[in-house]
GUTITOR-709095 format. One line per field, with one value per residue (C-alpha): chain; x, y, z. Coordinates in steps of 0.02 Angstrom, whole numbers. Example, Ala and Ser with C-alpha at 12.3 -4.5 7.8 and 13.67 -1.06 7.14 Angstrom:
chain (A | A)
px (615 | 684)
py (-225 | -53)
pz (390 | 357)
END
This chain:
chain (A | A | A | A | A | A | A | A | A | A | A | A | A | A | A | A | A | A | A | A | A | A | A | A | A | A | A | A | A | A | A | A | A | A | A | A | A | A | A | A | A | A | A | A | A | A | A | A | A | A | A | A | A | A | A | A | A | A | A | A | A | A | A | A | A | A | A | A | A | A | A | A | A | A | A | A | A | A | A | A | A | A | A | A | A | A | A | A | A | A | A | A | A | A | A | A | A | A | A | A | A | A | A | A | A | A | A | A | A | A | A | A | A | A | A | A | A | A | A | A | A | A | A | A | A | A | A | A | A | A | A | A | A | A | A | A | A | A | A | A | A | A | A | A | A | A | A | A | A | A | A | A | A | A | A | A | A | A | A | A | A | A | A | A | A | A | A | A | A | A | A | A | A | A | A | A | A | A | A | A | A | A | A | A | A | A | A | A | A | A | A | A | A | A | A | A | A | A | A | A | A | A | A | A | A | A | A | A | A | A | A | A | A | A | A | A | A | A | A | A | A | A | A | A | A | A | A | A | A | A | A | A | A | A | A | A | A | A | A | A | A | A | A | A | A | A | A | A | A | A | A | A | A | A | A | A | A | A | A | A | A | A | A | A | A | A | A | A | A | A | A | A | A | A | A | A | A | A | A | A | A | A | A | A | A | A | A | A | A | A | A | A | A | A | A | A | A | A | A | A | A | A | A | A | A | A | A | A | A | A | A | A | A | A | A | A | A | A | A | A | A | A | A | A | A | A | A | A | A | A | A | A | A | A | A | A | A | A | A | A | A | A | A | A | A | A | A | A | A | A | A | A | A | A | A | A | A | A | A | A | A | A | A | A | A | A | A | A | A | A | A | A | A | A | A | A | A | A | A | A | A | A | A | A | A | A | A | A | A | A | A | A | A | A | A | A | A | A | A | A | A | A | A | A | A | A | A | A | A | A | A | A | A | A | A | A | A | A | A | A | A | A | A | A | A | A | A | A | A | A | A | A | A | A | A | A | A | A | A | A | A | A | A | A | A | A | A | A | A | A | A | A | A | A | A | A | A | A | A | A | A | A | A | A | A | A | A | A | A | A | A | A | A | A | A | A | A | A | A | A | A | A | A | A | A | A | A | A | A | A | A | A | A | A | A | A | A | A | A | A | A | A | A | A | A | A | A | A | A | A | A | A | A | A | A | A | A | A | A | A | A | A | A | A | A | A | A | A | A | A | A | A | A | A | A | A | A | A | A | A | A | A | A | A | A | A | A | A | A | A | A | A | A | A | A | A | A | A | A | A | A | A | A | A | A | A | A | A | A | A | A | A | A | A | A | A | A | A | A | A | A | A | A | A | A | A | A | A | A | A | A | A | A | A | A | A | A | A | A | A | A | A | A | A | A | A | A | A | A | A | A | A | A | A | A | A | A | A | A | A | A | A | A | A | A | A | A | A | A | A | A | A | A | A | A | A | A | A | A | A | A | A | A | A | A | A | A | A | A | A | A | A | A | A | A | A | A | A | A | A | A | A | A | A | A | A | A | A | A | A | A | A | A | A)
px (451 | 404 | 241 | 146 | 216 | 181 | 0 | -4 | 39 | -79 | -227 | -181 | -194 | -348 | -446 | -378 | -466 | -621 | -644 | -683 | -851 | -913 | -925 | -790 | -839 | -810 | -676 | -723 | -572 | -627 | -480 | -500 | -486 | -488 | -324 | -188 | -11 | 38 | 208 | 326 | 456 | 572 | 719 | 851 | 979 | 1047 | 923 | 778 | 841 | 698 | 568 | 635 | 643 | 460 | 405 | 493 | 416 | 242 | 254 | 183 | 28 | 5 | 6 | -103 | -238 | -232 | -236 | -379 | -496 | -619 | -581 | -404 | -390 | -203 | -131 | 55 | 182 | 325 | 469 | 586 | 723 | 829 | 977 | 1129 | 1227 | 1355 | 1485 | 1472 | 1617 | 1599 | 1617 | 1437 | 1342 | 1187 | 1057 | 892 | 848 | 859 | 674 | 567 | 407 | 309 | 136 | 203 | 173 | 314 | 436 | 382 | 408 | 580 | 629 | 578 | 679 | 833 | 830 | 964 | 1004 | 1160 | 1243 | 1173 | 1223 | 1160 | 983 | 907 | 884 | 854 | 669 | 590 | 686 | 626 | 445 | 469 | 530 | 382 | 258 | 343 | 329 | 158 | -13 | -129 | -233 | -107 | -60 | 116 | 177 | 337 | 426 | 570 | 638 | 709 | 657 | 706 | 879 | 826 | 675 | 718 | 635 | 469 | 402 | 431 | 341 | 193 | 174 | 178 | 48 | -68 | -32 | -54 | -194 | -108 | -106 | 54 | 49 | 199 | 236 | 373 | 468 | 574 | 599 | 776 | 703 | 640 | 474 | 501 | 639 | 600 | 639 | 491 | 378 | 399 | 317 | 171 | 146 | 154 | 29 | -88 | -82 | -114 | -250 | -131 | -76 | 76 | 73 | 201 | 264 | 384 | 520 | 531 | 343 | 339 | 475 | 367 | 246 | 368 | 355 | 165 | 66 | -105 | -194 | -115 | -170 | -346 | -364 | -304 | -420 | -374 | -256 | -362 | -304 | -155 | -38 | 111 | 58 | -39 | 81 | 87 | -100 | -101 | -9 | -137 | -279 | -192 | -202 | -390 | -371 | -254 | -376 | -521 | -416 | -362 | -541 | -605 | -487 | -632 | -707 | -662 | -787 | -688 | -506 | -432 | -261 | -237 | -78 | -154 | -272 | -456 | -629 | -724 | -897 | -935 | -1100 | -1081 | -1222 | -1218 | -1305 | -1376 | -1230 | -1110 | -1089 | -976 | -889 | -722 | -671 | -485 | -416 | -228 | -161 | -145 | -299 | -413 | -601 | -734 | -923 | -1045 | -1227 | -1349 | -1495 | -1610 | -1502 | -1430 | -1248 | -1196 | -1107 | -1068 | -1250 | -1287 | -1150 | -1003 | -839 | -684 | -536 | -403 | -386 | -212 | -240 | -95 | -88 | -245 | -423 | -518 | -700 | -798 | -984 | -1058 | -1220 | -1248 | -1424 | -1440 | -1462 | -1369 | -1241 | -1145 | -963 | -878 | -690 | -558 | -372 | -253 | -121 | -77 | -194 | -267 | -442 | -494 | -672 | -684 | -813 | -849 | -964 | -979 | -1027 | -870 | -787 | -625 | -578 | -480 | -418 | -395 | -355 | -485 | -660 | -656 | -789 | -682 | -603 | -451 | -406 | -386 | -234 | -217 | -178 | -224 | -98 | -47 | -113 | -227 | -417 | -463 | -600 | -645 | -728 | -799 | -806 | -938 | -974 | -1121 | -1235 | -1374 | -1522 | -1621 | -1466 | -1378 | -1212 | -1261 | -1102 | -913 | -822 | -638 | -582 | -420 | -312 | -390 | -565 | -613 | -719 | -627 | -758 | -919 | -962 | -1134 | -1125 | -1231 | -1340 | -1262 | -1362 | -1385 | -1449 | -1294 | -1324 | -1148 | -1067 | -977 | -1008 | -921 | -879 | -872 | -708 | -640 | -477 | -389 | -315 | -127 | -134 | -164 | -347 | -463 | -617 | -779 | -926 | -1103 | -1274 | -1428 | -1429 | -1601 | -1686 | -1698 | -1531 | -1389 | -1212 | -1037 | -870 | -694 | -551 | -429 | -282 | -260 | -212 | -77 | -53 | 73 | 205 | 217 | 383 | 429 | 368 | 470 | 510 | 587 | 632 | 726 | 912 | 906 | 761 | 796 | 696 | 694 | 704 | 535 | 442 | 351 | 460 | 388 | 479 | 404 | 403 | 331 | 284 | 233 | 161 | 41 | 4 | -59 | 87 | 133 | 229 | 334 | 460 | 618 | 755 | 915 | 842 | 693 | 514 | 432 | 244 | 129 | 146 | 9 | -69 | -102 | -193 | -106 | 30 | 36 | 137 | 155 | 233 | 296 | 270 | 382 | 278 | 425 | 592 | 749 | 928 | 874 | 770 | 918 | 984 | 943 | 762 | 710 | 546 | 510 | 369 | 336 | 218 | 203 | 318 | 460 | 526 | 570 | 661 | 736 | 839 | 842 | 940 | 853 | 950 | 879 | 940 | 885 | 749 | 765 | 683 | 496 | 418 | 250 | 134 | 180 | 61 | 62 | 87 | -3 | 77 | 56 | 196 | 311 | 269 | 366 | 329 | 383 | 381 | 385 | 454 | 444 | 525 | 427 | 505 | 682 | 777 | 945 | 947 | 1005 | 875 | 904 | 786 | 786 | 711 | 714 | 836 | 964 | 1002 | 962 | 1097 | 1060 | 1097 | 1065 | 1005 | 820 | 798 | 867 | 842 | 786 | 846 | 691 | 733 | 590 | 626 | 599 | 573 | 574 | 498 | 403 | 406 | 300 | 450 | 464 | 304 | 319 | 363 | 499 | 570 | 635 | 744 | 785 | 926 | 1024 | 1135 | 981 | 883 | 795 | 623 | 565 | 418 | 357 | 286 | 201 | 218 | 73 | 91 | -81 | -46 | -7 | -127 | -223 | -63 | -8 | -175 | -173 | 5 | 46 | -23 | -172 | -123 | -204 | -99 | 60 | 178 | 303 | 415 | 499 | 651 | 761 | 940 | 906 | 846 | 717 | 629 | 539 | 376 | 288 | 126 | 27)
py (-455 | -563 | -653 | -492 | -470 | -649 | -628 | -461 | -542 | -688 | -574 | -466 | -618 | -681 | -525 | -511 | -676 | -626 | -469 | -580 | -622 | -468 | -511 | -415 | -300 | -374 | -289 | -230 | -325 | -485 | -487 | -519 | -347 | -424 | -520 | -432 | -451 | -464 | -382 | -378 | -241 | -291 | -209 | -344 | -240 | -311 | -218 | -312 | -487 | -534 | -463 | -561 | -722 | -712 | -673 | -831 | -932 | -872 | -895 | -1072 | -1015 | -868 | -977 | -1112 | -985 | -914 | -1081 | -1147 | -1012 | -1053 | -887 | -820 | -636 | -641 | -700 | -690 | -647 | -523 | -506 | -355 | -351 | -196 | -152 | -42 | -23 | -162 | -206 | -367 | -467 | -366 | -205 | -153 | -67 | -168 | -113 | -182 | -361 | -492 | -475 | -632 | -646 | -807 | -884 | -1040 | -1031 | -1154 | -1051 | -894 | -979 | -1040 | -863 | -799 | -932 | -887 | -705 | -655 | -493 | -395 | -230 | -102 | 54 | 177 | 223 | 295 | 152 | 133 | 97 | 209 | 123 | -44 | 17 | 77 | -94 | -180 | -67 | -97 | -286 | -298 | -310 | -158 | -138 | -230 | -228 | -167 | -189 | -101 | -164 | -59 | 29 | 179 | 326 | 335 | 383 | 387 | 500 | 591 | 444 | 491 | 573 | 413 | 310 | 429 | 417 | 227 | 227 | 329 | 220 | 54 | 109 | 9 | 33 | 54 | 19 | 55 | -46 | 48 | -4 | 153 | 314 | 371 | 486 | 632 | 628 | 802 | 739 | 722 | 536 | 511 | 638 | 539 | 390 | 502 | 566 | 392 | 326 | 474 | 460 | 272 | 277 | 179 | 218 | 216 | 103 | 129 | -7 | 7 | -126 | -147 | -175 | -291 | -401 | -427 | -530 | -674 | -681 | -685 | -845 | -886 | -833 | -659 | -640 | -697 | -575 | -416 | -372 | -193 | -50 | 35 | -86 | -20 | -153 | -261 | -303 | -148 | -101 | -279 | -293 | -135 | -238 | -377 | -252 | -181 | -351 | -335 | -159 | -219 | -359 | -241 | -112 | -235 | -296 | -118 | -85 | -136 | 40 | 209 | 330 | 468 | 521 | 672 | 721 | 862 | 946 | 1015 | 967 | 990 | 916 | 886 | 824 | 732 | 683 | 517 | 420 | 231 | 139 | -38 | -114 | -75 | -237 | -157 | 7 | 39 | 207 | 226 | 380 | 392 | 527 | 578 | 563 | 498 | 512 | 437 | 456 | 379 | 436 | 331 | 392 | 380 | 503 | 372 | 369 | 195 | 87 | -94 | -142 | -78 | -186 | -67 | -160 | -74 | -146 | -33 | 96 | 164 | 327 | 421 | 339 | 270 | 213 | 103 | 48 | -68 | -87 | -230 | -213 | -29 | 42 | 128 | 316 | 475 | 451 | 580 | 552 | 657 | 640 | 733 | 723 | 829 | 839 | 792 | 654 | 557 | 488 | 345 | 281 | 125 | -9 | -173 | -155 | -202 | -22 | 71 | 169 | 198 | 364 | 397 | 566 | 630 | 797 | 774 | 699 | 509 | 376 | 224 | 202 | 118 | 283 | 374 | 396 | 381 | 566 | 737 | 851 | 1015 | 1165 | 1065 | 1055 | 881 | 763 | 618 | 451 | 358 | 169 | 119 | -55 | -115 | 26 | -7 | 99 | 178 | 209 | 372 | 460 | 640 | 731 | 717 | 817 | 865 | 848 | 905 | 788 | 875 | 824 | 1000 | 1016 | 1105 | 1093 | 1001 | 954 | 888 | 724 | 716 | 563 | 456 | 408 | 229 | 288 | 219 | 36 | 25 | 88 | 231 | 411 | 558 | 719 | 884 | 978 | 1062 | 1130 | 1025 | 1109 | 1126 | 1029 | 843 | 793 | 646 | 617 | 589 | 519 | 531 | 482 | 377 | 186 | 173 | 117 | 290 | 288 | 408 | 342 | 413 | 337 | 407 | 367 | 241 | 360 | 548 | 627 | 751 | 835 | 766 | 898 | 884 | 867 | 930 | 822 | 664 | 661 | 515 | 481 | 341 | 375 | 350 | 347 | 267 | 326 | 284 | 398 | 459 | 361 | 427 | 449 | 470 | 567 | 489 | 571 | 502 | 622 | 579 | 723 | 750 | 927 | 1000 | 1047 | 1121 | 1013 | 1063 | 984 | 1074 | 1044 | 1143 | 1253 | 1301 | 1251 | 1142 | 1134 | 1206 | 1198 | 1087 | 1078 | 912 | 878 | 715 | 593 | 557 | 482 | 617 | 611 | 728 | 653 | 684 | 626 | 597 | 588 | 646 | 691 | 866 | 793 | 708 | 778 | 804 | 827 | 884 | 860 | 992 | 985 | 1133 | 1134 | 1247 | 1127 | 1147 | 1087 | 915 | 880 | 737 | 719 | 596 | 579 | 545 | 454 | 431 | 294 | 196 | 72 | -113 | -165 | -197 | -311 | -287 | -436 | -560 | -633 | -819 | -873 | -1009 | -1072 | -1211 | -1331 | -1261 | -1078 | -938 | -898 | -734 | -725 | -547 | -486 | -296 | -189 | -38 | 132 | 162 | 82 | 10 | -179 | -345 | -474 | -661 | -801 | -971 | -1140 | -1282 | -1181 | -1156 | -989 | -977 | -906 | -746 | -837 | -1022 | -1054 | -1088 | -995 | -818 | -657 | -507 | -328 | -285 | -431 | -541 | -726 | -790 | -976 | -1030 | -1189 | -1223 | -1404 | -1496 | -1511 | -1320 | -1310 | -1261 | -1118 | -993 | -879 | -705 | -619 | -432 | -373 | -216 | -169 | -129 | -290 | -405 | -455 | -621 | -674 | -837 | -848 | -1007 | -1070 | -1182 | -1288 | -1330 | -1511 | -1547 | -1428 | -1568 | -1645 | -1479 | -1446 | -1618 | -1610 | -1426 | -1258 | -1187 | -1108 | -944 | -920 | -817 | -785 | -645 | -595 | -432 | -447 | -309 | -337 | -236 | -345 | -212 | -225 | -376 | -407 | -544 | -556 | -692)
pz (1495 | 1643 | 1676 | 1648 | 1475 | 1425 | 1478 | 1390 | 1225 | 1252 | 1281 | 1132 | 1020 | 1109 | 1073 | 898 | 869 | 967 | 863 | 715 | 794 | 705 | 520 | 425 | 284 | 112 | 10 | -165 | -226 | -144 | -24 | 161 | 241 | 416 | 395 | 495 | 556 | 738 | 751 | 901 | 899 | 1041 | 1127 | 1154 | 1248 | 1411 | 1522 | 1441 | 1487 | 1605 | 1486 | 1338 | 1439 | 1485 | 1306 | 1248 | 1390 | 1346 | 1158 | 1158 | 1254 | 1137 | 983 | 1061 | 1098 | 923 | 834 | 941 | 874 | 734 | 652 | 643 | 591 | 622 | 456 | 495 | 629 | 623 | 745 | 736 | 869 | 894 | 1005 | 1023 | 861 | 835 | 707 | 606 | 535 | 375 | 477 | 445 | 586 | 629 | 757 | 687 | 643 | 581 | 539 | 549 | 444 | 446 | 439 | 527 | 715 | 750 | 649 | 741 | 909 | 854 | 801 | 972 | 1060 | 960 | 1017 | 1141 | 1232 | 1184 | 1222 | 1341 | 1433 | 1301 | 1352 | 1192 | 1068 | 881 | 908 | 775 | 635 | 702 | 704 | 525 | 472 | 558 | 468 | 301 | 311 | 396 | 316 | 321 | 478 | 586 | 770 | 811 | 991 | 1045 | 1201 | 1268 | 1421 | 1328 | 1221 | 1038 | 977 | 794 | 818 | 656 | 567 | 647 | 489 | 388 | 521 | 527 | 338 | 348 | 487 | 377 | 228 | 319 | 438 | 576 | 764 | 865 | 1053 | 1165 | 1323 | 1414 | 1570 | 1559 | 1461 | 1506 | 1638 | 1533 | 1440 | 1366 | 1252 | 1065 | 1075 | 1193 | 1109 | 949 | 1037 | 1087 | 910 | 833 | 961 | 933 | 743 | 745 | 880 | 990 | 1167 | 1280 | 1432 | 1570 | 1685 | 1830 | 1818 | 2006 | 2021 | 1871 | 1945 | 2100 | 1996 | 1998 | 2189 | 2195 | 2223 | 2152 | 2313 | 2304 | 2123 | 2165 | 2310 | 2225 | 2083 | 2038 | 2074 | 2206 | 2340 | 2436 | 2498 | 2462 | 2284 | 2235 | 2095 | 2036 | 2016 | 1910 | 1781 | 1786 | 1771 | 1619 | 1536 | 1525 | 1458 | 1320 | 1281 | 1254 | 1164 | 1032 | 1011 | 1002 | 859 | 748 | 749 | 822 | 896 | 980 | 1004 | 1091 | 1156 | 1282 | 1346 | 1506 | 1646 | 1607 | 1617 | 1456 | 1407 | 1246 | 1164 | 1073 | 986 | 1013 | 870 | 884 | 787 | 930 | 1025 | 1155 | 1192 | 1279 | 1353 | 1388 | 1478 | 1503 | 1618 | 1802 | 1914 | 1774 | 1799 | 1683 | 1694 | 1568 | 1559 | 1459 | 1350 | 1502 | 1598 | 1717 | 1770 | 1717 | 1846 | 1881 | 1906 | 1730 | 1654 | 1663 | 1690 | 1754 | 1662 | 1733 | 1870 | 1904 | 2001 | 1925 | 1755 | 1672 | 1688 | 1565 | 1570 | 1455 | 1422 | 1322 | 1222 | 1266 | 1249 | 1078 | 1082 | 1132 | 1271 | 1372 | 1419 | 1553 | 1580 | 1677 | 1717 | 1821 | 1685 | 1506 | 1448 | 1301 | 1274 | 1159 | 1135 | 1028 | 992 | 907 | 756 | 573 | 528 | 479 | 338 | 246 | 167 | 8 | -56 | -233 | -313 | -450 | -442 | -457 | -439 | -395 | -224 | -302 | -386 | -220 | -107 | 82 | 114 | 42 | -44 | 33 | -61 | -175 | -151 | -93 | -148 | -32 | -66 | 84 | 67 | 195 | 261 | 364 | 304 | 179 | 121 | 197 | 305 | 261 | 283 | 316 | 369 | 364 | 496 | 506 | 688 | 771 | 876 | 1026 | 969 | 913 | 756 | 616 | 480 | 440 | 261 | 209 | 113 | -46 | -76 | -214 | -367 | -305 | -136 | -51 | -97 | -170 | -11 | -100 | -46 | -130 | -39 | -135 | -153 | 4 | 76 | 207 | 362 | 385 | 549 | 577 | 577 | 595 | 486 | 580 | 483 | 550 | 488 | 518 | 517 | 437 | 599 | 671 | 764 | 734 | 719 | 712 | 666 | 672 | 553 | 627 | 597 | 585 | 420 | 372 | 204 | 82 | 47 | -142 | -231 | -405 | -550 | -582 | -768 | -863 | -1045 | -1136 | -1150 | -1339 | -1462 | -1632 | -1781 | -1967 | -2117 | -2179 | -2047 | -1891 | -1735 | -1559 | -1422 | -1263 | -1091 | -927 | -787 | -608 | -507 | -363 | -424 | -589 | -701 | -870 | -993 | -1143 | -1261 | -1315 | -1445 | -1439 | -1302 | -1410 | -1366 | -1498 | -1509 | -1377 | -1189 | -1113 | -940 | -852 | -689 | -645 | -696 | -882 | -1025 | -1158 | -1332 | -1467 | -1641 | -1791 | -1943 | -2063 | -1977 | -2065 | -2024 | -1975 | -1833 | -1749 | -1585 | -1401 | -1345 | -1172 | -1080 | -947 | -818 | -704 | -552 | -401 | -308 | -433 | -600 | -666 | -829 | -931 | -1090 | -1234 | -1396 | -1562 | -1698 | -1874 | -1990 | -2141 | -2098 | -2136 | -2300 | -2294 | -2424 | -2507 | -2479 | -2618 | -2747 | -2783 | -2964 | -3065 | -3227 | -3354 | -3398 | -3533 | -3500 | -3415 | -3231 | -3150 | -2959 | -2892 | -2725 | -2707 | -2571 | -2511 | -2546 | -2603 | -2460 | -2511 | -2497 | -2564 | -2617 | -2630 | -2682 | -2597 | -2641 | -2516 | -2410 | -2548 | -2629 | -2814 | -2927 | -3019 | -3182 | -3179 | -3353 | -3349 | -3182 | -3162 | -3063 | -3164 | -3144 | -3040 | -2921 | -2987 | -3013 | -3190 | -3224 | -3407 | -3475 | -3315 | -3259 | -3132 | -3015 | -3010 | -2907 | -2724 | -2606 | -2653 | -2520 | -2555 | -2425 | -2429 | -2315 | -2271 | -2121 | -2016 | -2037 | -2157 | -2220 | -2289 | -2396 | -2473 | -2649 | -2708 | -2886 | -2935 | -3092 | -3160 | -3196 | -3013 | -2926 | -2844 | -2776 | -2699 | -2618 | -2540 | -2471 | -2451 | -2392 | -2490 | -2653 | -2607 | -2450 | -2433 | -2289 | -2264 | -2120 | -2073 | -1960 | -1887 | -1835 | -1678 | -1533 | -1493 | -1659 | -1730 | -1819 | -1914 | -2009 | -2096)
END
C-alpha cells in the first residue's frame, strides 16, 4: 500500500523477531519449532497500484530490520500475487502466482520489485486460492498477511483453506482497503471464518484516508497520536495507531489466552488468570464502539498510570490495549461493542501447549493427527512446554467460537508426574461445531494458568477406506503365495478377501490403516485368477482387485559340497536341484562350458560331474549352472587335489568354502547367498 502499508510490514517483521526473546520450547524431534514463514498474499490488480508501490519501496527497510536482529524466527519469505484471470501464450488461465519462496532477503526484495499491477474492473478476486497456496508452501506456525481491496471470488475453496490452517497452525491476517461494498456476501464471510479459525483478524482501511498519509509532514505525525483526535488527519492517524496494534498482535502470537466472536451487540465479562510467565498481554477488540476495561487482582481498574498502553482506538472499528509484566493472579476483563465484534486476548510466554487427536489410545505425540474424526470417540495428547513438576495440567475445556464452555474434562496425572511434558486425555465425544481447546492448571508456584489453542478445530468428515493392491501377483508352483492388500482409513472397518465373488477366510476388523495379506501355502494352477480386497466402514466401502498367476519357479540348487581327491582317483562333483523343476544344467571351468562327454571328464545322468584319473591341474573351482525359462541358479564346487592342497590354500579361497547363486529372469526377483 502506501507509507502505512510499508510501516505495517516493517513492524510485523520487527515483532516477529522480538517474540523470540522468550525462549522457544524444544521440539521432541529436535527441530526448531519457532522458525516460521512470513508470507505476503498480494492483490496486484490495477486498483492496488499505490499499495504495491509502497510495499516495494519499504522492502529494504523490512529486511534490514529483520537481519539486524540477533535472533531471527522468520526462516523464509513467501510472496503470492493474485489478480483477475488472464490468458497466457499457451491459452492457460492464470490468476495466482508466480509464487516466490526464498531464504535469501535479496532475492525476496528482487521478487517484490518485479511485481506489477494488471487487470482490474472485476471486484471479487481469486484471493482464497492464493491464501491456500501460501499455506501450502509455508512452514507451520507462520504469519500470512493478505492485502486486497476486494472480497473473494473463489470462496468455495474456503473449506480447503480452513483445513490447512488447522494443519499448519498458522495465523492469517487480512488488511482490506475495500470489500466490494457488501460484507454479508459469502466472499467476505469467508475472510471472517478464516480469520476466526486461525486466531487472526480483519483490519479495514479507507483508501481515501490512507492516501492522505503521503501529504503529511513529520510535525503532523508527531502531533496526532491516536484516533480520538478529530481534525484534518484523524483518519490518517488511525492507520499509524494500527501499526502498533499489528506489532503487538504478531508478538502476542506466542500464546493465546481467550478468543470469542459475536454476531450481535453485547457486553461480556471474562475471568482470566495471568501467570508469572506472561511477560505481556494484549487485548484486541474489533467492532463498532469498542470498550475495554481491565481489572487487576487487587480490584483496580488498570489505566495508563499502571502501565496500560493504548495501541489503537478507532471509535467505530477497533480498540487494542497492551500491558507489560502484568501482576500475576486472577484478572477481570470487561468488553462491549454496539454490533458484530471479535475479541482476542494473547500474551508472550514460554508456557504453552500443542494438541494432537487420535481415535485409539496412543502414547506418542507423533502418532496423533491435527483434527478429530466425526462420529469417532477422540483421544487427545497435550504436548506442553514451559511447565515442569510440581506444575500440573488439571483441566481441558472445549470452548465454542463465542467463548462459551461446551465441556470440561479433568486431566489425569501421567506416570512421570508431567516431567516429560505429555498429558493424555481420556476418550470423549467432540461437538459437531467448531471449538477451541482451553488448557488450565497450576504452574507449581501457586498461580493458575490458562492457554487456548492457536486455531479452532473441526471434525474430519471421514471418507470410505482407500484400498490398493498390486495389479498382478506372480506365484510359483507349490510355493507360498501372498495376496497383499493395503488399506487407509480414519474409521474402524471390516476387511475380507474374495475370489470369484466368494469370501475366502474370515472377515476381520481393524481399528486403523493396515497392510493385510491372504496366504496360499502351496500355490497351484487352481489358485490362479482374480482376487478382491474389500474394506467396509461406516463411511462407505473401498475395494481393489489383483490377478494371481502361478508358474514354474526357477531352479534352486542345494548348497554344494566341496570334494577332496588324490591324484589318479575318480572325483565326482555333485550339483543338485531342489524339487522336480524342469531345468538344464551345465558345468563350467575357467568360464568355459564342459562337454557332456569329453573323455576323462563327463557329466553323469544325475547331472554330477565325473573326473577320472584326477590330476593336479584338475584342482580348482567348478561352476554348475541350472536354467529354465523362468531363471537360473549358480553354484561353485571346489575340487581339492591332496598333493597341491597347500598351494591352493595359499593362492585361492579356503577349501571349506562354497558359493552358490540363484538368479531369476524376472527383474523383480533376485537373490544371492554365501
